[in-house]
Structure formats: C-alpha cells, structure tokens
VEXLO-97345 format. One record per residue (C-alpha): residue number from 1; x, y, z. Coordinates in nm, 3 decimals, always signed. Layout:
seq = NUM, xx = X, yy = Y, zz = Z .
...
//
This chain:
seq = 1, xx = +9.219, yy = +5.383, zz = +11.867 .
seq = 2, xx = +9.115, yy = +5.681, zz = +12.079 .
seq = 3, xx = +9.481, yy = +5.775, zz = +12.133 .
seq = 4, xx = +9.547, yy = +5.766, zz = +11.758 .
seq = 5, xx = +9.240, yy = +5.982, zz = +11.691 .
seq = 6, xx = +9.353, yy = +6.227, zz = +11.962 .
seq = 7, xx = +9.701, yy = +6.252, zz = +11.809 .
seq = 8, xx = +9.551, yy = +6.318, zz = +11.464 .
seq = 9, xx = +9.335, yy = +6.603, zz = +11.593 .
seq = 10, xx = +9.633, yy = +6.741, zz = +11.788 .
seq = 11, xx = +9.847, yy = +6.746, zz = +11.472 .
seq = 12, xx = +9.565, yy = +6.915, zz = +11.277 .
seq = 13, xx = +9.516, yy = +7.169, zz = +11.556 .
seq = 14, xx = +9.887, yy = +7.245, zz = +11.573 .
seq = 15, xx = +9.923, yy = +7.275, zz = +11.193 .
seq = 16, xx = +9.630, yy = +7.513, zz = +11.155 .
seq = 17, xx = +9.745, yy = +7.735, zz = +11.438 .
seq = 18, xx = +10.098, yy = +7.738, zz = +11.300 .
seq = 19, xx = +9.964, yy = +7.857, zz = +10.963 .
seq = 20, xx = +9.756, yy = +8.126, zz = +11.133 .
seq = 21, xx = +10.061, yy = +8.241, zz = +11.326 .
seq = 22, xx = +10.261, yy = +8.255, zz = +11.002 .
seq = 23, xx = +9.986, yy = +8.456, zz = +10.830 .
seq = 24, xx = +9.971, yy = +8.699, zz = +11.122 .
seq = 25, xx = +10.348, yy = +8.745, zz = +11.110 .
seq = 26, xx = +10.337, yy = +8.797, zz = +10.732 .
seq = 27, xx = +10.060, yy = +9.057, zz = +10.770 .
seq = 28, xx = +10.255, yy = +9.253, zz = +11.033 .
seq = 29, xx = +10.572, yy = +9.235, zz = +10.823 .
seq = 30, xx = +10.395, yy = +9.349, zz = +10.503 .
seq = 31, xx = +10.216, yy = +9.626, zz = +10.697 .
seq = 32, xx = +10.544, yy = +9.763, zz = +10.833 .
seq = 33, xx = +10.710, yy = +9.741, zz = +10.490 .
seq = 34, xx = +10.421, yy = +9.939, zz = +10.347 .
seq = 35, xx = +10.488, yy = +10.215, zz = +10.600 .
seq = 36, xx = +10.862, yy = +10.229, zz = +10.534 .
seq = 37, xx = +10.887, yy = +10.195, zz = +10.158 .
seq = 38, xx = +10.768, yy = +10.430, zz = +9.887 .
seq = 39, xx = +10.888, yy = +10.729, zz = +9.694 .
seq = 40, xx = +11.052, yy = +10.837, zz = +10.022 .
seq = 41, xx = +11.236, yy = +10.558, zz = +10.205 .
seq = 42, xx = +11.198, yy = +10.569, zz = +10.583 .
seq = 43, xx = +11.422, yy = +10.343, zz = +10.799 .
seq = 44, xx = +11.231, yy = +10.079, zz = +10.994 .
seq = 45, xx = +11.361, yy = +10.201, zz = +11.331 .
seq = 46, xx = +11.212, yy = +10.543, zz = +11.250 .
seq = 47, xx = +10.881, yy = +10.378, zz = +11.157 .
seq = 48, xx = +10.866, yy = +10.207, zz = +11.498 .
seq = 49, xx = +10.958, yy = +10.530, zz = +11.673 .
seq = 50, xx = +10.682, yy = +10.725, zz = +11.497 .
seq = 51, xx = +10.420, yy = +10.456, zz = +11.562 .
seq = 52, xx = +10.510, yy = +10.451, zz = +11.931 .
seq = 53, xx = +10.470, yy = +10.827, zz = +11.954 .
seq = 54, xx = +10.838, yy = +10.917, zz = +11.961 .
seq = 55, xx = +11.016, yy = +11.191, zz = +11.770 .
seq = 56, xx = +11.152, yy = +11.122, zz = +11.424 .
seq = 57, xx = +11.484, yy = +11.230, zz = +11.277 .
seq = 58, xx = +11.288, yy = +11.428, zz = +11.018 .
seq = 59, xx = +10.953, yy = +11.592, zz = +11.084 .
seq = 60, xx = +10.845, yy = +11.518, zz = +10.726 .
seq = 61, xx = +10.873, yy = +11.142, zz = +10.793 .
seq = 62, xx = +10.618, yy = +11.172, zz = +11.074 .
seq = 63, xx = +10.374, yy = +11.351, zz = +10.844 .
seq = 64, xx = +10.426, yy = +11.098, zz = +10.565 .
seq = 65, xx = +10.355, yy = +10.799, zz = +10.789 .
seq = 66, xx = +10.076, yy = +10.936, zz = +11.006 .
seq = 67, xx = +9.889, yy = +11.134, zz = +10.741 .
seq = 68, xx = +9.940, yy = +10.921, zz = +10.429 .
seq = 69, xx = +10.094, yy = +10.576, zz = +10.469 .
seq = 70, xx = +9.925, yy = +10.458, zz = +10.788 .
seq = 71, xx = +9.566, yy = +10.527, zz = +10.668 .
seq = 72, xx = +9.659, yy = +10.373, zz = +10.331 .
seq = 73, xx = +9.791, yy = +10.056, zz = +10.494 .
seq = 74, xx = +9.487, yy = +10.031, zz = +10.722 .
seq = 75, xx = +9.258, yy = +10.075, zz = +10.422 .
seq = 76, xx = +9.440, yy = +9.799, zz = +10.232 .
seq = 77, xx = +9.407, yy = +9.567, zz = +10.533 .
seq = 78, xx = +9.035, yy = +9.632, zz = +10.566 .
seq = 79, xx = +8.977, yy = +9.604, zz = +10.191 .
seq = 80, xx = +9.159, yy = +9.274, zz = +10.152 .
seq = 81, xx = +8.978, yy = +9.121, zz = +10.449 .
seq = 82, xx = +8.638, yy = +9.241, zz = +10.327 .
seq = 83, xx = +8.681, yy = +9.124, zz = +9.966 .
seq = 84, xx = +8.821, yy = +8.787, zz = +10.074 .
seq = 85, xx = +8.524, yy = +8.714, zz = +10.302 .
seq = 86, xx = +8.275, yy = +8.844, zz = +10.045 .
seq = 87, xx = +8.422, yy = +8.616, zz = +9.777 .
seq = 88, xx = +8.414, yy = +8.314, zz = +10.009 .
seq = 89, xx = +8.050, yy = +8.377, zz = +10.095 .
seq = 90, xx = +7.944, yy = +8.393, zz = +9.732 .
seq = 91, xx = +8.145, yy = +8.092, zz = +9.622 .
seq = 92, xx = +7.968, yy = +7.888, zz = +9.889 .
seq = 93, xx = +7.625, yy = +8.041, zz = +9.834 .
seq = 94, xx = +7.632, yy = +7.970, zz = +9.461 .
seq = 95, xx = +7.852, yy = +7.660, zz = +9.495 .
seq = 96, xx = +8.061, yy = +7.809, zz = +9.218 .
seq = 97, xx = +8.441, yy = +7.808, zz = +9.236 .
seq = 98, xx = +8.473, yy = +8.120, zz = +9.018 .
seq = 99, xx = +8.215, yy = +8.334, zz = +9.195 .
seq = 100, xx = +8.324, yy = +8.666, zz = +9.343 .
seq = 101, xx = +8.217, yy = +9.029, zz = +9.384 .
seq = 102, xx = +8.371, yy = +9.126, zz = +9.050 .
seq = 103, xx = +8.279, yy = +8.822, zz = +8.838 .
seq = 104, xx = +7.913, yy = +8.808, zz = +8.942 .
seq = 105, xx = +7.853, yy = +9.177, zz = +8.884 .
seq = 106, xx = +7.836, yy = +9.296, zz = +9.246 .
seq = 107, xx = +8.125, yy = +9.535, zz = +9.204 .
seq = 108, xx = +7.966, yy = +9.653, zz = +8.879 .
seq = 109, xx = +7.643, yy = +9.724, zz = +9.066 .
seq = 110, xx = +7.836, yy = +9.915, zz = +9.332 .
seq = 111, xx = +8.020, yy = +10.105, zz = +9.058 .
seq = 112, xx = +7.688, yy = +10.207, zz = +8.903 .
seq = 113, xx = +7.567, yy = +10.337, zz = +9.240 .
seq = 114, xx = +7.884, yy = +10.541, zz = +9.285 .
seq = 115, xx = +7.872, yy = +10.661, zz = +8.923 .
seq = 116, xx = +7.519, yy = +10.792, zz = +8.972 .
seq = 117, xx = +7.635, yy = +10.983, zz = +9.279 .
seq = 118, xx = +7.971, yy = +11.110, zz = +9.148 .
seq = 119, xx = +7.867, yy = +11.197, zz = +8.794 .
seq = 120, xx = +7.549, yy = +11.376, zz = +8.898 .
seq = 121, xx = +7.669, yy = +11.554, zz = +9.214 .
seq = 122, xx = +8.046, yy = +11.565, zz = +9.173 .
seq = 123, xx = +8.100, yy = +11.385, zz = +9.508 .
seq = 124, xx = +8.428, yy = +11.202, zz = +9.543 .
seq = 125, xx = +8.576, yy = +10.951, zz = +9.782 .
seq = 126, xx = +8.824, yy = +11.206, zz = +9.913 .
seq = 127, xx = +8.591, yy = +11.373, zz = +10.159 .
seq = 128, xx = +8.458, yy = +11.649, zz = +9.934 .
seq = 129, xx = +8.120, yy = +11.637, zz = +10.111 .
seq = 130, xx = +8.257, yy = +11.556, zz = +10.455 .
seq = 131, xx = +8.140, yy = +11.259, zz = +10.659 .
seq = 132, xx = +7.783, yy = +11.289, zz = +10.523 .
seq = 133, xx = +7.920, yy = +11.259, zz = +10.170 .
seq = 134, xx = +8.120, yy = +10.952, zz = +10.273 .
seq = 135, xx = +7.808, yy = +10.789, zz = +10.412 .
seq = 136, xx = +7.620, yy = +10.866, zz = +10.091 .
seq = 137, xx = +7.896, yy = +10.691, zz = +9.894 .
seq = 138, xx = +7.866, yy = +10.384, zz = +10.116 .
seq = 139, xx = +7.487, yy = +10.379, zz = +10.087 .
seq = 140, xx = +7.495, yy = +10.424, zz = +9.708 .
seq = 141, xx = +7.757, yy = +10.152, zz = +9.657 .
seq = 142, xx = +7.595, yy = +9.908, zz = +9.901 .
seq = 143, xx = +7.253, yy = +9.953, zz = +9.743 .
seq = 144, xx = +7.403, yy = +9.895, zz = +9.399 .
seq = 145, xx = +7.590, yy = +9.586, zz = +9.520 .
seq = 146, xx = +7.284, yy = +9.451, zz = +9.701 .
seq = 147, xx = +7.065, yy = +9.502, zz = +9.394 .
seq = 148, xx = +7.319, yy = +9.323, zz = +9.175 .
seq = 149, xx = +7.358, yy = +9.028, zz = +9.413 .
seq = 150, xx = +6.981, yy = +9.003, zz = +9.462 .
seq = 151, xx = +6.933, yy = +8.992, zz = +9.085 .
seq = 152, xx = +7.197, yy = +8.722, zz = +9.046 .
seq = 153, xx = +7.034, yy = +8.528, zz = +9.331 .
seq = 154, xx = +6.695, yy = +8.538, zz = +9.159 .
seq = 155, xx = +6.854, yy = +8.419, zz = +8.835 .
seq = 156, xx = +7.039, yy = +8.144, zz = +9.024 .
seq = 157, xx = +6.705, yy = +7.995, zz = +9.133 .
seq = 158, xx = +6.606, yy = +7.959, zz = +8.767 .
seq = 159, xx = +6.943, yy = +7.860, zz = +8.619 .
seq = 160, xx = +7.102, yy = +7.537, zz = +8.741 .
seq = 161, xx = +7.418, yy = +7.548, zz = +8.531 .
seq = 162, xx = +7.693, yy = +7.742, zz = +8.711 .
seq = 163, xx = +7.866, yy = +7.847, zz = +8.389 .
seq = 164, xx = +7.545, yy = +8.006, zz = +8.265 .
seq = 165, xx = +7.519, yy = +8.191, zz = +8.593 .
seq = 166, xx = +7.869, yy = +8.329, zz = +8.549 .
seq = 167, xx = +7.785, yy = +8.438, zz = +8.195 .
seq = 168, xx = +7.472, yy = +8.616, zz = +8.320 .
seq = 169, xx = +7.677, yy = +8.786, zz = +8.590 .
seq = 170, xx = +7.925, yy = +8.909, zz = +8.329 .
seq = 171, xx = +7.636, yy = +9.027, zz = +8.109 .
seq = 172, xx = +7.502, yy = +9.225, zz = +8.403 .
seq = 173, xx = +7.846, yy = +9.381, zz = +8.438 .
seq = 174, xx = +7.841, yy = +9.479, zz = +8.070 .
seq = 175, xx = +7.492, yy = +9.629, zz = +8.112 .
seq = 176, xx = +7.599, yy = +9.844, zz = +8.408 .
seq = 177, xx = +7.910, yy = +9.952, zz = +8.215 .
seq = 178, xx = +7.683, yy = +10.060, zz = +7.930 .
seq = 179, xx = +7.471, yy = +10.266, zz = +8.170 .
seq = 180, xx = +7.784, yy = +10.427, zz = +8.313 .
seq = 181, xx = +7.902, yy = +10.508, zz = +7.959 .
seq = 182, xx = +7.573, yy = +10.683, zz = +7.890 .
seq = 183, xx = +7.611, yy = +10.881, zz = +8.214 .
seq = 184, xx = +7.963, yy = +10.980, zz = +8.109 .
seq = 185, xx = +7.829, yy = +11.134, zz = +7.789 .
seq = 186, xx = +7.612, yy = +11.375, zz = +7.989 .
seq = 187, xx = +7.857, yy = +11.456, zz = +8.270 .
seq = 188, xx = +8.099, yy = +11.739, zz = +8.328 .
seq = 189, xx = +8.467, yy = +11.688, zz = +8.245 .
seq = 190, xx = +8.586, yy = +11.717, zz = +8.606 .
seq = 191, xx = +8.334, yy = +11.458, zz = +8.723 .
seq = 192, xx = +8.435, yy = +11.222, zz = +8.443 .
seq = 193, xx = +8.802, yy = +11.251, zz = +8.536 .
seq = 194, xx = +8.719, yy = +11.187, zz = +8.902 .
seq = 195, xx = +8.520, yy = +10.876, zz = +8.817 .
seq = 196, xx = +8.784, yy = +10.736, zz = +8.580 .
seq = 197, xx = +9.055, yy = +10.774, zz = +8.842 .
seq = 198, xx = +8.828, yy = +10.599, zz = +9.091 .
seq = 199, xx = +8.784, yy = +10.298, zz = +8.857 .
seq = 200, xx = +9.161, yy = +10.231, zz = +8.856 .
seq = 201, xx = +9.141, yy = +10.138, zz = +9.224 .
seq = 202, xx = +9.351, yy = +10.286, zz = +9.501 .
seq = 203, xx = +9.396, yy = +10.261, zz = +9.876 .
seq = 204, xx = +9.576, yy = +10.595, zz = +9.893 .
seq = 205, xx = +9.279, yy = +10.830, zz = +9.868 .
seq = 206, xx = +9.121, yy = +10.734, zz = +10.200 .
seq = 207, xx = +9.165, yy = +10.987, zz = +10.479 .
seq = 208, xx = +9.140, yy = +10.942, zz = +10.854 .
seq = 209, xx = +8.792, yy = +11.096, zz = +10.842 .
seq = 210, xx = +8.683, yy = +10.835, zz = +10.591 .
seq = 211, xx = +8.836, yy = +10.551, zz = +10.793 .
seq = 212, xx = +8.600, yy = +10.650, zz = +11.074 .
seq = 213, xx = +8.324, yy = +10.546, zz = +10.832 .
seq = 214, xx = +8.502, yy = +10.263, zz = +10.649 .
seq = 215, xx = +8.633, yy = +10.065, zz = +10.948 .
seq = 216, xx = +8.304, yy = +10.035, zz = +11.145 .
seq = 217, xx = +8.109, yy = +9.937, zz = +10.833 .
seq = 218, xx = +8.363, yy = +9.668, zz = +10.736 .
seq = 219, xx = +8.373, yy = +9.540, zz = +11.095 .
seq = 220, xx = +7.992, yy = +9.524, zz = +11.090 .
seq = 221, xx = +8.000, yy = +9.320, zz = +10.767 .
seq = 222, xx = +8.260, yy = +9.083, zz = +10.913 .
seq = 223, xx = +8.060, yy = +9.056, zz = +11.238 .
seq = 224, xx = +7.760, yy = +8.941, zz = +11.033 .
seq = 225, xx = +7.977, yy = +8.694, zz = +10.838 .
seq = 226, xx = +8.145, yy = +8.515, zz = +11.132 .
seq = 227, xx = +7.827, yy = +8.368, zz = +11.290 .
seq = 228, xx = +7.725, yy = +8.240, zz = +10.943 .
seq = 229, xx = +8.024, yy = +8.001, zz = +10.927 .
seq = 230, xx = +7.824, yy = +7.697, zz = +11.042 .
seq = 231, xx = +7.542, yy = +7.780, zz = +10.802 .
seq = 232, xx = +7.792, yy = +7.804, zz = +10.515 .
seq = 233, xx = +7.919, yy = +7.456, zz = +10.605 .
seq = 234, xx = +7.564, yy = +7.322, zz = +10.581 .
seq = 235, xx = +7.502, yy = +7.500, zz = +10.248 .
seq = 236, xx = +7.795, yy = +7.307, zz = +10.100 .
seq = 237, xx = +7.568, yy = +7.000, zz = +10.115 .
seq = 238, xx = +7.304, yy = +7.168, zz = +9.897 .
seq = 239, xx = +6.999, yy = +7.377, zz = +9.981 .
seq = 240, xx = +6.754, yy = +7.084, zz = +9.991 .
seq = 241, xx = +6.968, yy = +6.886, zz = +10.233 .
seq = 242, xx = +7.035, yy = +7.200, zz = +10.436 .
seq = 243, xx = +6.660, yy = +7.254, zz = +10.475 .
seq = 244, xx = +6.616, yy = +6.893, zz = +10.585 .
seq = 245, xx = +6.875, yy = +6.958, zz = +10.858 .
seq = 246, xx = +6.669, yy = +7.248, zz = +10.985 .
seq = 247, xx = +6.862, yy = +7.539, zz = +10.833 .
seq = 248, xx = +6.650, yy = +7.845, zz = +10.754 .
seq = 249, xx = +6.786, yy = +7.879, zz = +10.401 .
seq = 250, xx = +6.595, yy = +8.195, zz = +10.307 .
seq = 251, xx = +6.701, yy = +8.377, zz = +10.623 .
seq = 252, xx = +7.063, yy = +8.260, zz = +10.582 .
seq = 253, xx = +7.062, yy = +8.375, zz = +10.221 .
seq = 254, xx = +6.932, yy = +8.716, zz = +10.330 .
seq = 255, xx = +7.213, yy = +8.766, zz = +10.582 .
seq = 256, xx = +7.471, yy = +8.644, zz = +10.332 .
seq = 257, xx = +7.346, yy = +8.896, zz = +10.078 .
seq = 258, xx = +7.354, yy = +9.173, zz = +10.337 .
seq = 259, xx = +7.705, yy = +9.088, zz = +10.457 .
seq = 260, xx = +7.850, yy = +9.047, zz = +10.106 .
seq = 261, xx = +7.681, yy = +9.366, zz = +9.987 .
seq = 262, xx = +7.811, yy = +9.571, zz = +10.280 .
seq = 263, xx = +8.166, yy = +9.437, zz = +10.242 .
seq = 264, xx = +8.194, yy = +9.461, zz = +9.862 .
seq = 265, xx = +7.993, yy = +9.782, zz = +9.835 .
seq = 266, xx = +8.183, yy = +9.973, zz = +10.102 .
seq = 267, xx = +8.526, yy = +9.882, zz = +9.966 .
seq = 268, xx = +8.416, yy = +9.966, zz = +9.613 .
seq = 269, xx = +8.288, yy = +10.302, zz = +9.733 .
seq = 270, xx = +8.614, yy = +10.413, zz = +9.890 .
seq = 271, xx = +8.876, yy = +10.222, zz = +9.690 .
seq = 272, xx = +8.717, yy = +10.159, zz = +9.352 .
seq = 273, xx = +8.632, yy = +9.821, zz = +9.198 .
seq = 274, xx = +8.920, yy = +9.596, zz = +9.312 .
seq = 275, xx = +8.938, yy = +9.287, zz = +9.091 .
seq = 276, xx = +9.049, yy = +8.928, zz = +9.156 .
seq = 277, xx = +9.105, yy = +8.937, zz = +9.533 .
seq = 278, xx = +8.753, yy = +8.813, zz = +9.606 .
seq = 279, xx = +8.798, yy = +8.520, zz = +9.367 .
seq = 280, xx = +9.155, yy = +8.415, zz = +9.435 .
seq = 281, xx = +9.189, yy = +8.450, zz = +9.815 .
seq = 282, xx = +8.935, yy = +8.177, zz = +9.912 .
seq = 283, xx = +9.107, yy = +7.924, zz = +9.683 .
seq = 284, xx = +9.447, yy = +8.004, zz = +9.828 .
seq = 285, xx = +9.314, yy = +7.944, zz = +10.178 .
seq = 286, xx = +9.137, yy = +7.619, zz = +10.089 .
seq = 287, xx = +9.461, yy = +7.484, zz = +9.944 .
seq = 288, xx = +9.675, yy = +7.617, zz = +10.229 .
seq = 289, xx = +9.457, yy = +7.480, zz = +10.509 .
seq = 290, xx = +9.330, yy = +7.179, zz = +10.311 .
seq = 291, xx = +8.979, yy = +7.222, zz = +10.447 .
seq = 292, xx = +8.631, yy = +7.341, zz = +10.351 .
seq = 293, xx = +8.535, yy = +7.422, zz = +10.710 .
seq = 294, xx = +8.423, yy = +7.784, zz = +10.711 .
seq = 295, xx = +8.500, yy = +7.816, zz = +11.082 .
seq = 296, xx = +8.861, yy = +7.798, zz = +10.966 .
seq = 297, xx = +8.824, yy = +7.962, zz = +10.625 .
seq = 298, xx = +8.650, yy = +8.283, zz = +10.737 .
seq = 299, xx = +8.938, yy = +8.399, zz = +10.962 .
seq = 300, xx = +9.187, yy = +8.257, zz = +10.709 .
seq = 301, xx = +9.055, yy = +8.459, zz = +10.414 .
seq = 302, xx = +9.035, yy = +8.765, zz = +10.638 .
seq = 303, xx = +9.409, yy = +8.746, zz = +10.704 .
seq = 304, xx = +9.514, yy = +8.623, zz = +10.358 .
seq = 305, xx = +9.306, yy = +8.891, zz = +10.185 .
seq = 306, xx = +9.462, yy = +9.160, zz = +10.404 .
seq = 307, xx = +9.813, yy = +9.031, zz = +10.328 .
seq = 308, xx = +9.762, yy = +9.024, zz = +9.950 .
seq = 309, xx = +9.599, yy = +9.368, zz = +9.948 .
seq = 310, xx = +9.886, yy = +9.523, zz = +10.147 .
seq = 311, xx = +10.143, yy = +9.351, zz = +9.921 .
seq = 312, xx = +9.957, yy = +9.464, zz = +9.608 .
seq = 313, xx = +9.956, yy = +9.821, zz = +9.738 .
seq = 314, xx = +10.327, yy = +9.796, zz = +9.815 .
seq = 315, xx = +10.403, yy = +9.671, zz = +9.462 .
seq = 316, xx = +10.184, yy = +9.942, zz = +9.304 .
seq = 317, xx = +10.389, yy = +10.211, zz = +9.479 .
seq = 318, xx = +10.713, yy = +10.095, zz = +9.314 .
seq = 319, xx = +10.939, yy = +10.185, zz = +9.612 .
seq = 320, xx = +11.191, yy = +10.454, zz = +9.527 .
seq = 321, xx = +10.995, yy = +10.573, zz = +9.225 .
seq = 322, xx = +10.733, yy = +10.848, zz = +9.183 .
seq = 323, xx = +10.531, yy = +10.632, zz = +8.943 .
seq = 324, xx = +10.222, yy = +10.462, zz = +9.088 .
seq = 325, xx = +10.071, yy = +10.164, zz = +8.906 .
seq = 326, xx = +9.691, yy = +10.118, zz = +8.889 .
seq = 327, xx = +9.599, yy = +9.889, zz = +9.176 .
seq = 328, xx = +9.373, yy = +9.674, zz = +8.958 .
seq = 329, xx = +9.669, yy = +9.592, zz = +8.732 .
seq = 330, xx = +9.865, yy = +9.457, zz = +9.028 .
seq = 331, xx = +9.575, yy = +9.255, zz = +9.174 .
seq = 332, xx = +9.510, yy = +9.108, zz = +8.830 .
seq = 333, xx = +9.871, yy = +8.992, zz = +8.808 .
seq = 334, xx = +9.831, yy = +8.828, zz = +9.149 .
seq = 335, xx = +9.487, yy = +8.680, zz = +9.086 .
seq = 336, xx = +9.525, yy = +8.556, zz = +8.730 .
seq = 337, xx = +9.772, yy = +8.272, zz = +8.811 .
seq = 338, xx = +9.541, yy = +8.152, zz = +9.092 .
seq = 339, xx = +9.228, yy = +8.146, zz = +8.876 .
seq = 340, xx = +9.422, yy = +7.987, zz = +8.587 .
seq = 341, xx = +9.551, yy = +7.717, zz = +8.820 .
seq = 342, xx = +9.195, yy = +7.651, zz = +8.937 .
seq = 343, xx = +9.065, yy = +7.611, zz = +8.581 .
seq = 344, xx = +9.349, yy = +7.379, zz = +8.480 .
seq = 345, xx = +9.308, yy = +7.174, zz = +8.799 .
seq = 346, xx = +8.935, yy = +7.128, zz = +8.739 .
seq = 347, xx = +9.003, yy = +7.034, zz = +8.377 .
seq = 348, xx = +9.240, yy = +6.758, zz = +8.489 .
seq = 349, xx = +8.985, yy = +6.638, zz = +8.742 .
//
C-alpha cells in the first residue's frame, strides 16, 4: 500500500515538473522569437550573438534588439506573469471562475487613476516626466486599482450571488468609463490622443528607464503573492471554515488586495488595460496541471501568463509587416475561446 502511494506521488511529481520544464522551454523559445521577428527580420544566430555581447553583422540590428525589442519582450514577460497571478488571486478570493482584473473593474479603476494624471498633467508612460513621472503613474494606477478592488470586496460581503458581483463589477467599469469620458471633454487634444493610444494596450512603449521601476514593483507584488499560496488553498474551503482553521481572513484579504492592486495597477500604468489574460490564464493552468493547489498554480500562472503575453505581442507585430495590431485585440482573441469553453463546461455540469 505504501509502495503504491509512493509510486503515485512520484508520477505526480514527475508529471508536474515535466510540464514546468515544457513551459520554461516554451517561454524561452517565444522570448527569442520575439527578439528575432518583426518588421525587420534578424537571424537567430545574430540574436544570440547580440545578447552575449558580441558584434552583429549590422549595427542597426544591435540597436533594434537592445533598445526596442529586448525591453518590449521583458515587459511582456512581466505583464503576463503579473496579470496571471492577479487573476488567480481574485478568482480564489471571490470564489468566482470569471473574476479578473478587467472583469471586476480593477483595470478600470487603474485606468481612471492614469486618466486623471495623463489628462490633467499631460504625463505619459514613455518617460516624459522621467523616473519621478513613472512612479507617479504607478502610484495613480495602483491607488485606482486598490480603490476598485476594495469597493468590490465591500460589495462582495453584502452580495452572495457571484453573478450579481460580476454585474456590479462591470457597472463599476461603466461608471469609471463615464468619468473618463467627462475628463476627455475638458482635456487638450494632445492629451486625449495620448490617453486613447494608451487604452489600446502595448508592451512597446516601455523604456529601460521605466523597466527599472516596473520590474522591482512587479517582483514585489509577486513576492507578496507567493507566501499567500497556502492561505489561498484554505480560502477555497470558504471563509467561515478558513477562520475555524485559524486563518486570519481579514489580514489575508488585505495582503491579497495589496498584491493584486500592485500587479494589476502597475501593468495597467505602463502597458494600458490588458484584457482577458487575468481571466483565462488561471483556467488554462488548472486544466493543464489538473490541480487547485496554489503552491503549484502560482508559479504555473506566472509562466503561462508570461508565455501568452509574449506570444500575443509577437502576433500583434505581424512579422514582416509595418502594421501593428492593438494588443487588446490579440489578447481578446486568445482569451475569448478559454472563457467560452469555461461557460459551456459549467453549463454542461
């Protein structure tokens, strides 16, 4: 009996690690493709040479990779990881399969914070105000995201039905959109154009200076999320049962709000409101790993989110073409089949 149990755990251990190894390989492969493909095709051997500090056949290729494509690929990796973890946290916190930064209004709250900053001061995510301006974007977006999530959390204590909670989250999104529309009416044309371009979503506008702000903040949000894995497992049993097991639910909720707000708010500040990744990535990982254990899911959604974000950015660039698709259009095409599958699966169940 013990031998059979040991063999079962060994098979599970081997399978999970094999999937993680596959995800890591896929992330590295997609990352390198992102560096080599675009409006200017760069051979993969040249990409490796440039990354290792060697000389390239063309000096322009070095500039393209080091100044444009490498920060873009790093931004996509950080954004996908952050949105995936943020979505997983909220789906567990609200015990709602369709919860996510975009659906529950967190991205809308972050967008309102950025809109207030951009439309009133003309600040952009492209370093117009230097590193201080970048920090102000992060603070504005995180405060907006935190306010939105806090509001949804208060409503969640009063509303038991998860569908009603989703509707209220969408209504909050509509309300913030209305406020932004009012701000647009009283803003200068240049600021309006800047904000509208920001709403399309893009990983390409982040500079190395901004990554010095973006990367530490995302890493901080992920560092807060990882120790909460056990608490998330307990929350799956319900708040009342979690309290009976000794979990400090209020304190856990606070740290979840802080982590999700930092992750969603920071990415929204620099990349715009990126839809669907926060909703779809956790479901992909649950199906792939066949588990609800957050000690497995947190690193899984980190890698899967990064992969999908890098692939979405690669698709949006349309390699060999000067045309660039809006990033949100690509993520919607990726996320819609996943969410549709979830709805149909629950309907059958």
